C-alpha positions in Angstrom: 7.6 -24.1 -4.3 8.5 -22.3 -1.2 6.4 -19.0 -3.1 3.8 -21.5 -3.2 4.7 -22.6 0.5 4.6 -19.0 1.7 1.0 -18.6 -0.2 -0.6 -21.5 1.3 0.0 -20.2 4.9 -3.1 -19.4 6.6 -3.5 -16.9 8.8 -5.7 -16.1 12.0 -8.9 -13.7 10.0 -8.0 -15.3 6.7 -11.3 -16.7 6.4 -12.9 -13.1 6.8 -12.5 -11.6 3.5 -12.5 -7.5 3.2 -16.1 -6.7 1.6 -15.9 -3.6 -0.6 -18.3 -1.9 1.3 -16.7 -2.4 4.7 -13.3 -0.6 3.1 -15.6 2.6 3.1 -16.9 2.2 6.5 -14.1 2.4 9.0 -15.7 4.9 10.9 -18.2 2.1 12.4 -17.8 1.2 15.7 -15.8 -2.2 16.5 -15.4 -3.9 19.8 -12.3 -5.9 21.5 -13.0 -8.1 23.9 -10.8 -8.0 26.8 -9.7 -11.3 28.8 -9.9 -11.5 32.5 -6.8 -10.4 33.9 -5.7 -7.5 31.7 -4.4 -5.0 34.2 -7.1 -1.9 34.5 -4.0 0.7 34.4 -3.4 -0.4 31.1 -7.0 -1.0 30.0 -7.2 2.9 31.1 -4.6 4.2 29.2 -5.4 2.6 26.1 -8.5 3.9 26.3 -7.4 7.5 27.2 -4.4 6.9 24.1 -6.8 5.7 21.2 -10.2 7.5 22.4 -12.2 4.3 23.0 -15.0 3.6 25.3 -15.7 0.7 27.5 -18.9 -1.2 27.6 -19.4 -4.7 28.5 -20.3 -8.5 26.9 -22.4 -11.2 28.1 -20.5 -14.3 26.6 -20.9 -18.1 27.8 -17.7 -19.2 29.7 -17.4 -22.7 30.0 -15.7 -24.0 33.4 -17.7 -27.0 35.2 -20.7 -25.9 33.8 -21.4 -23.2 30.9 -22.0 -19.7 33.0 -23.2 -16.8 31.5 -20.4 -13.7 32.3 -19.8 -10.0 31.5 -16.3 -9.5 30.1 -14.9 -5.7 29.4 -15.2 -5.1 25.9 -12.9 -1.6 24.2 -15.3 0.1 21.6 -14.1 2.4 18.8 -13.0 2.9 15.3 -11.3 0.0 13.3 -7.7 1.3 13.3 -8.1 2.6 17.0 -9.0 -1.2 18.2 -6.4 -2.5 16.3 -4.0 0.0 17.5 -5.3 -0.4 21.3 -4.9 -4.2 20.9 -1.2 -3.8 19.9 -0.9 -1.6 22.5 -2.2 -3.8 25.4 -0.2 -7.1 23.8 3.1 -4.8 23.9 2.2 -3.7 27.5 1.3 -6.9 28.7 4.7 -8.5 27.4 6.8 -5.8 29.1 5.2 -6.7 32.4 4.6 -10.5 32.2 7.6 -11.1 29.7 6.1 -13.4 27.0 6.6 -13.1 23.3 4.7 -13.5 20.2 5.6 -17.5 18.8 
């Protein structure tokens, strides 16, 4: 019965199935949107370490009104983006002493 519960667990991203074509196209470029407040030295370390480029993406932010703003985006290959995300999280965790729940 516990095995059934484990199979029923949902994780972020489970709703997206990997399509066969996508498995072959891992060299495509993907974006990692950075939330405001990420330390610029950590961003620059990730860019250099994982061979990424910095760009911006216009998004709508809801404060009192909906405002358009540009957020920093790291762009690179699928595996590099995933490694950069883990690296940034690790560095931010060390700096601000928070843990994944």
